[in-house]
The first five atom37 places (N, CA, C, CB, O) and aatype in JSON, in Angstrom:
{
  "aatype": [12, 10, 19, 3, 5, 19, 8, 8, 10, 3, 6, 10, 16, 0, 3, 0, 3, 10, 1, 1, 10, 16, 0, 6, 16, 14, 10, 0, 3, 5, 0, 17, 1, 6, 0, 1, 16, 3, 15, 3, 1, 8, 16, 0, 15, 10, 6, 6, 16, 1, 1, 1, 9, 0, 3, 10, 10, 6, 6, 1, 3, 0, 10, 10, 3, 1, 10, 10, 6, 10, 15, 16, 0, 16, 7, 1, 7],
  "atom_mask": [
    [1, 1, 1, 1, 1],
    [1, 1, 1, 1, 1],
    [1, 1, 1, 1, 1],
    [1, 1, 1, 1, 1],
    [1, 1, 1, 1, 1],
    [1, 1, 1, 1, 1],
    [1, 1, 1, 1, 1],
    [1, 1, 1, 1, 1],
    [1, 1, 1, 1, 1],
    [1, 1, 1, 1, 1],
    [1, 1, 1, 1, 1],
    [1, 1, 1, 1, 1],
    [1, 1, 1, 1, 1],
    [1, 1, 1, 1, 1],
    [1, 1, 1, 1, 1],
    [1, 1, 1, 1, 1],
    [1, 1, 1, 1, 1],
    [1, 1, 1, 1, 1],
    [1, 1, 1, 1, 1],
    [1, 1, 1, 1, 1],
    [1, 1, 1, 1, 1],
    [1, 1, 1, 1, 1],
    [1, 1, 1, 1, 1],
    [1, 1, 1, 1, 1],
    [1, 1, 1, 1, 1],
    [1, 1, 1, 1, 1],
    [1, 1, 1, 1, 1],
    [1, 1, 1, 1, 1],
    [1, 1, 1, 1, 1],
    [1, 1, 1, 1, 1],
    [1, 1, 1, 1, 1],
    [1, 1, 1, 1, 1],
    [1, 1, 1, 1, 1],
    [1, 1, 1, 1, 1],
    [1, 1, 1, 1, 1],
    [1, 1, 1, 1, 1],
    [1, 1, 1, 1, 1],
    [1, 1, 1, 1, 1],
    [1, 1, 1, 1, 1],
    [1, 1, 1, 1, 1],
    [1, 1, 1, 1, 1],
    [1, 1, 1, 1, 1],
    [1, 1, 1, 1, 1],
    [1, 1, 1, 1, 1],
    [1, 1, 1, 1, 1],
    [1, 1, 1, 1, 1],
    [1, 1, 1, 1, 1],
    [1, 1, 1, 1, 1],
    [1, 1, 1, 1, 1],
    [1, 1, 1, 1, 1],
    [1, 1, 1, 1, 1],
    [1, 1, 1, 1, 1],
    [1, 1, 1, 1, 1],
    [1, 1, 1, 1, 1],
    [1, 1, 1, 1, 1],
    [1, 1, 1, 1, 1],
    [1, 1, 1, 1, 1],
    [1, 1, 1, 1, 1],
    [1, 1, 1, 1, 1],
    [1, 1, 1, 1, 1],
    [1, 1, 1, 1, 1],
    [1, 1, 1, 1, 1],
    [1, 1, 1, 1, 1],
    [1, 1, 1, 1, 1],
    [1, 1, 1, 1, 1],
    [1, 1, 1, 1, 1],
    [1, 1, 1, 1, 1],
    [1, 1, 1, 1, 1],
    [1, 1, 1, 1, 1],
    [1, 1, 1, 1, 1],
    [1, 1, 1, 1, 1],
    [1, 1, 1, 1, 1],
    [1, 1, 1, 1, 1],
    [1, 1, 1, 1, 1],
    [1, 1, 1, 0, 1],
    [1, 1, 1, 1, 1],
    [1, 1, 1, 0, 1]
  ],
  "atom_positions": [
    [[2.54, 1.8, -5.48], [3.07, 1.09, -4.33], [2.95, 1.97, -3.1], [4.53, 0.68, -4.56], [3.04, 3.2, -3.14]],
    [[2.74, 1.25, -1.97], [2.53, 1.97, -0.72], [3.79, 2.85, -0.29], [2.19, 0.94, 0.39], [3.67, 3.97, 0.22]],
    [[4.95, 2.24, -0.53], [6.17, 2.92, -0.15], [6.26, 4.34, -0.92], [7.43, 1.97, -0.49], [6.6, 5.39, -0.36]],
    [[5.94, 4.23, -2.2], [5.99, 5.43, -3.06], [4.89, 6.54, -2.55], [5.7, 4.97, -4.61], [5.13, 7.74, -2.54]],
    [[3.72, 5.98, -2.17], [2.65, 6.91, -1.68], [3.09, 7.55, -0.35], [1.27, 6.13, -1.48], [2.83, 8.73, -0.13]],
    [[3.73, 6.81, 0.5], [4.19, 7.41, 1.78], [5.33, 8.36, 1.49], [4.66, 6.3, 2.81], [5.44, 9.34, 2.22]],
    [[6.15, 8.19, 0.55], [7.25, 9.13, 0.23], [6.59, 10.43, -0.28], [8.27, 8.5, -0.86], [6.93, 11.54, 0.16]],
    [[5.66, 10.26, -1.21], [5.01, 11.43, -1.85], [4.26, 12.19, -0.77], [4.02, 11.0, -3.03], [4.33, 13.42, -0.75]],
    [[3.55, 11.54, 0.13], [2.77, 12.22, 1.19], [3.75, 12.89, 2.09], [1.86, 11.23, 1.99], [3.44, 14.0, 2.52]],
    [[4.9, 12.35, 2.43], [5.9, 13.03, 3.19], [6.43, 14.33, 2.58], [7.0, 12.12, 3.41], [6.65, 15.34, 3.25]],
    [[6.61, 14.22, 1.28], [7.0, 15.41, 0.51], [5.88, 16.51, 0.63], [7.26, 15.01, -1.02], [6.18, 17.68, 0.89]],
    [[4.62, 16.12, 0.43], [3.49, 17.05, 0.44], [3.42, 17.67, 1.91], [2.1, 16.26, 0.03], [3.2, 18.88, 2.07]],
    [[3.6, 16.84, 2.91], [3.62, 17.33, 4.25], [4.65, 18.38, 4.49], [3.85, 16.23, 5.16], [4.36, 19.45, 5.02]],
    [[5.88, 18.05, 4.08], [7.0, 19.07, 4.18], [6.63, 20.37, 3.48], [8.34, 18.51, 3.55], [6.79, 21.46, 4.04]],
    [[6.14, 20.25, 2.26], [5.73, 21.46, 1.57], [4.64, 22.28, 2.36], [5.19, 21.08, 0.18], [4.65, 23.51, 2.46]],
    [[3.75, 21.51, 2.88], [2.62, 22.12, 3.63], [3.2, 22.76, 4.88], [1.49, 21.03, 4.01], [2.72, 23.83, 5.26]],
    [[4.13, 22.21, 5.49], [4.76, 22.7, 6.66], [5.53, 24.0, 6.35], [5.68, 21.64, 7.24], [5.48, 24.97, 7.1]],
    [[6.22, 23.97, 5.25], [6.89, 25.26, 4.9], [5.89, 26.35, 4.6], [7.81, 25.08, 3.67], [6.13, 27.47, 5.06]],
    [[4.83, 26.15, 3.92], [3.77, 27.11, 3.68], [3.16, 27.57, 4.97], [2.71, 26.51, 2.79], [2.85, 28.75, 5.17]],
    [[2.98, 26.52, 5.92], [2.35, 26.99, 7.26], [3.26, 27.94, 7.94], [2.06, 25.77, 8.24], [2.82, 28.94, 8.51]],
    [[4.55, 27.64, 7.9], [5.53, 28.52, 8.6], [5.64, 29.9, 8.01], [6.89, 27.89, 8.59], [5.75, 30.91, 8.72]],
    [[5.62, 29.92, 6.73], [5.81, 31.2, 6.06], [4.51, 32.05, 6.0], [6.33, 30.95, 4.65], [4.54, 33.28, 6.08]],
    [[3.39, 31.34, 5.85], [2.11, 32.08, 5.72], [1.53, 32.39, 7.11], [1.06, 31.25, 4.88], [0.96, 33.47, 7.27]],
    [[1.63, 31.59, 8.06], [1.16, 31.8, 9.41], [-0.3, 32.15, 9.39], [1.96, 32.9, 10.11], [-0.74, 33.13, 9.99]],
    [[-1.06, 31.3, 8.66], [-2.48, 31.55, 8.6], [-3.17, 30.27, 9.09], [-2.93, 31.96, 7.14], [-2.57, 29.2, 9.01]],
    [[-4.48, 30.34, 9.6], [-5.17, 29.18, 10.02], [-5.4, 28.17, 8.89], [-6.45, 29.58, 10.62], [-5.44, 26.95, 9.09]],
    [[-5.56, 28.75, 7.67], [-5.79, 27.83, 6.56], [-4.56, 27.0, 6.18], [-6.25, 28.61, 5.37], [-4.66, 25.82, 5.82]],
    [[-3.41, 27.66, 6.27], [-2.14, 26.95, 5.98], [-1.89, 25.94, 7.17], [-0.89, 28.02, 5.81], [-1.36, 24.85, 6.96]],
    [[-2.27, 26.32, 8.36], [-2.08, 25.3, 9.52], [-3.03, 24.11, 9.28], [-2.4, 25.98, 11.01], [-2.64, 22.96, 9.5]],
    [[-4.2, 24.37, 8.86], [-5.17, 23.33, 8.64], [-4.72, 22.4, 7.47], [-6.56, 23.97, 8.36], [-4.87, 21.18, 7.55]],
    [[-4.22, 22.94, 6.46], [-3.66, 22.15, 5.2], [-2.48, 21.34, 5.76], [-3.13, 23.18, 3.9], [-2.32, 20.18, 5.38]],
    [[-1.69, 21.87, 6.6], [-0.53, 21.05, 7.07], [-1.02, 19.84, 7.93], [0.48, 21.95, 7.92], [-0.57, 18.71, 7.75]],
    [[-1.97, 20.14, 8.89], [-2.6, 19.09, 9.68], [-3.19, 17.95, 8.92], [-3.63, 19.66, 10.49], [-3.03, 16.77, 9.23]],
    [[-3.91, 18.4, 7.85], [-4.52, 17.29, 7.06], [-3.42, 16.45, 6.31], [-5.57, 17.9, 6.01], [-3.51, 15.23, 6.22]],
    [[-2.42, 17.15, 5.78], [-1.35, 16.44, 5.15], [-0.6, 15.54, 6.16], [-0.39, 17.43, 4.49], [-0.23, 14.43, 5.8]],
    [[-0.39, 15.93, 7.28], [0.24, 15.25, 8.39], [-0.48, 13.93, 8.7], [0.25, 16.15, 9.62], [0.09, 12.86, 8.84]],
    [[-1.87, 14.15, 8.8], [-2.75, 13.09, 9.15], [-2.7, 11.95, 8.06], [-4.17, 13.65, 9.31], [-2.55, 10.76, 8.35]],
    [[-2.86, 12.44, 6.79], [-2.74, 11.52, 5.67], [-1.39, 10.75, 5.71], [-2.87, 12.29, 4.34], [-1.31, 9.54, 5.51]],
    [[-0.4, 11.53, 5.96], [0.97, 10.84, 5.85], [1.1, 9.84, 6.99], [2.21, 11.91, 5.9], [1.58, 8.72, 6.79]],
    [[0.67, 10.24, 8.2], [0.79, 9.36, 9.32], [-0.05, 8.0, 9.1], [0.31, 10.13, 10.6], [0.37, 6.89, 9.39]],
    [[-1.25, 8.26, 8.57], [-2.15, 7.06, 8.38], [-1.51, 6.09, 7.33], [-3.64, 7.51, 7.88], [-1.51, 4.88, 7.52]],
    [[-0.97, 6.65, 6.26], [-0.36, 5.77, 5.24], [0.97, 5.14, 5.8], [-0.07, 6.6, 3.92], [1.31, 4.01, 5.44]],
    [[1.68, 5.86, 6.63], [2.9, 5.32, 7.25], [2.49, 4.15, 8.22], [3.7, 6.5, 8.04], [3.17, 3.13, 8.27]],
    [[1.46, 4.29, 8.92], [1.05, 3.2, 9.74], [0.55, 2.09, 9.02], [0.09, 3.6, 10.64], [0.79, 0.96, 9.46]],
    [[-0.16, 2.25, 7.9], [-0.54, 1.18, 7.02], [0.68, 0.5, 6.39], [-1.46, 1.71, 5.96], [0.64, -0.72, 6.2]],
    [[1.72, 1.17, 6.05], [2.93, 0.56, 5.49], [3.55, -0.27, 6.58], [3.94, 1.63, 4.93], [3.9, -1.42, 6.34]],
    [[3.69, 0.27, 7.76], [4.27, -0.56, 8.86], [3.55, -1.76, 9.13], [4.37, 0.17, 10.08], [4.17, -2.79, 9.36]],
    [[2.25, -1.74, 9.14], [1.4, -2.86, 9.46], [1.53, -3.9, 8.28], [-0.12, -2.37, 9.67], [1.53, -5.1, 8.57]],
    [[1.63, -3.5, 6.99], [1.78, -4.27, 5.92], [3.1, -5.04, 6.09], [1.72, -3.45, 4.7], [3.16, -6.26, 5.94]],
    [[4.17, -4.27, 6.41], [5.47, -4.91, 6.67], [5.56, -5.96, 7.72], [6.4, -3.92, 7.02], [6.29, -6.95, 7.62]],
    [[4.72, -5.68, 8.86], [4.64, -6.57, 9.93], [3.91, -7.84, 9.49], [3.97, -5.92, 11.11], [4.3, -8.96, 9.82]],
    [[2.82, -7.63, 8.72], [2.12, -8.81, 8.23], [2.83, -9.64, 7.26], [0.9, -8.44, 7.66], [2.66, -10.86, 7.21]],
    [[3.66, -8.99, 6.45], [4.51, -9.77, 5.54], [5.57, -10.65, 6.33], [5.24, -8.79, 4.56], [5.82, -11.82, 6.03]],
    [[6.12, -10.0, 7.29], [7.12, -10.71, 8.2], [6.36, -11.91, 8.85], [7.73, -9.69, 9.37], [6.88, -13.03, 8.81]],
    [[5.26, -11.73, 9.39], [4.43, -12.79, 9.98], [4.19, -13.88, 9.04], [3.13, -12.27, 10.44], [4.37, -15.04, 9.41]],
    [[3.8, -13.62, 7.87], [3.44, -14.5, 6.83], [4.69, -15.39, 6.39], [2.88, -13.68, 5.64], [4.63, -16.61, 6.24]],
    [[5.72, -14.7, 6.24], [7.02, -15.35, 6.0], [7.49, -16.27, 7.1], [8.05, -14.32, 5.79], [8.09, -17.31, 6.83]],
    [[7.24, -15.92, 8.25], [7.59, -16.76, 9.39], [6.68, -17.93, 9.47], [7.54, -15.99, 10.68], [7.14, -19.02, 9.81]],
    [[5.43, -17.79, 9.19], [4.43, -18.82, 9.12], [4.7, -19.82, 7.97], [3.07, -18.19, 8.96], [4.5, -21.03, 8.11]],
    [[5.17, -19.26, 6.8], [5.56, -20.08, 5.63], [6.78, -20.94, 6.06], [5.92, -19.15, 4.36], [6.81, -22.15, 5.83]],
    [[7.75, -20.31, 6.67], [8.89, -21.07, 7.03], [8.55, -22.22, 8.02], [9.92, -20.14, 7.62], [9.04, -23.34, 7.88]],
    [[7.75, -21.92, 8.94], [7.3, -22.96, 9.97], [6.64, -24.05, 9.27], [6.34, -22.39, 11.05], [6.93, -25.21, 9.58]],
    [[5.74, -23.8, 8.35], [5.03, -24.85, 7.55], [5.96, -25.63, 6.71], [3.98, -24.24, 6.65], [5.81, -26.85, 6.6]],
    [[6.96, -24.95, 6.09], [7.9, -25.7, 5.28], [8.8, -26.6, 6.24], [8.79, -24.68, 4.4], [9.16, -27.72, 5.88]],
    [[9.14, -26.1, 7.41], [9.87, -26.98, 8.34], [8.99, -28.18, 8.72], [10.3, -26.2, 9.63], [9.48, -29.31, 8.77]],
    [[7.73, -27.96, 8.98], [6.88, -29.09, 9.4], [6.73, -30.01, 8.18], [5.45, -28.6, 9.95], [6.78, -31.22, 8.37]],
    [[6.56, -29.55, 7.03], [6.47, -30.44, 5.82], [7.72, -31.29, 5.71], [6.28, -29.6, 4.49], [7.64, -32.48, 5.42]],
    [[8.86, -30.7, 5.94], [10.12, -31.43, 5.78], [10.18, -32.48, 6.94], [11.38, -30.42, 5.82], [10.65, -33.59, 6.71]],
    [[9.73, -32.16, 8.12], [9.79, -33.1, 9.21], [8.81, -34.28, 8.81], [9.39, -32.38, 10.63], [9.15, -35.45, 9.0]],
    [[7.74, -33.99, 8.31], [6.71, -35.05, 8.01], [7.3, -35.85, 6.91], [5.27, -34.46, 7.6], [7.2, -37.07, 7.0]],
    [[7.87, -35.35, 5.93], [8.42, -35.86, 4.78], [9.59, -36.93, 5.17], [8.93, -34.67, 3.91], [9.7, -38.04, 4.67]],
    [[10.36, -36.42, 6.06], [11.46, -37.2, 6.67], [11.03, -38.32, 7.45], [12.28, -36.38, 7.51], [11.59, -39.41, 7.35]],
    [[9.99, -38.12, 8.28], [9.52, -39.16, 9.13], [8.77, -40.26, 8.36], [8.64, -38.57, 10.17], [8.69, -41.39, 8.83]],
    [[8.26, -39.95, 7.24], [7.59, -40.95, 6.3], [8.6, -41.65, 5.44], [6.54, -40.25, 5.36], [8.28, -42.66, 4.81]],
    [[9.84, -41.14, 5.39], [10.86, -41.68, 4.42], [10.77, -41.15, 3.08], [0.0, 0.0, 0.0], [11.3, -41.74, 2.15]],
    [[10.13, -40.09, 2.92], [9.95, -39.43, 1.57], [10.96, -38.26, 1.39], [8.46, -38.89, 1.41], [10.89, -37.54, 0.38]],
    [[11.82, -38.08, 2.29], [12.65, -36.96, 2.32], [14.04, -37.31, 1.9], [0.0, 0.0, 0.0], [14.91, -36.44, 1.87]]
  ]
}
């Protein structure tokens, strides 16, 4: 699940940040930047997925409302 992936990548990023701070090497800094990039990308994907779900739920509700209106107007409701 995407939420679990984001959580895992956040943990990896935190670990990489700790190594970066303690090692103070270019390699550790690069590893942290890569971890941060992956985490940010997955977080953005999760946020977009949540927005899309909200949009779809809103659209579904509007369609159900419309169906109810049509059903009521034709005497089937």
